[in-house]
C-alpha positions, 0 to 999 in steps of 0.5 A: 056538503051544501046542496046547490039547490038549497040556495035562496034569496033572503027575501024568499026565506022571509016570505016563507019562513014556515015552509023553509023550516019544515024543509030544513027539518025534513031534509036535515040539509042546510039552506044558504041565504043570499043577499044581493046574490052573495051567500050571507047566512047558512040555516041548519036544524039544531040536531044537525048543527049539534052533530057537526059540532060534536064531530068537529070536537072529536076531530080536534081531540083526535088531532091533539092526541096524535100530536101528543103521541108524535111528540112523545115518540120524538122525545123518546127517540131523542133520549135514545140518541142521547143515551147512545151518543148519537148527538153533536155538541155545538159551541158559539162558532158552530151554532150559527151554522146549525141555526141556518141549517134548521132555517133552510130545512124549515123553509123547504118544508114550508115550500113543499107544504104550500105546493101540495 
């Protein structure tokens, strides 16, 4: 999280580069630099940045693992349902109805996710 007290104009940074670098290294907190009052640049020490990248990569790997496990469970459930005869067969006449149902369910989920 960026401390709101660590927001400075770029011109201040240019004038006091050494002091800013010492502050960033000491506090391990990033500094936001502004141009014309708008945040433009974030400066962070290398070790904190590397730790952030490491945590992001670990999080992405965990999400991929969870998605893969969920997919495997869904496939396994589908196979069990097929083996137990728990399925419906569709033909050219009933397929459009199935596709419409899937579309409606997808739209409802999308609307629910957007509302959250």
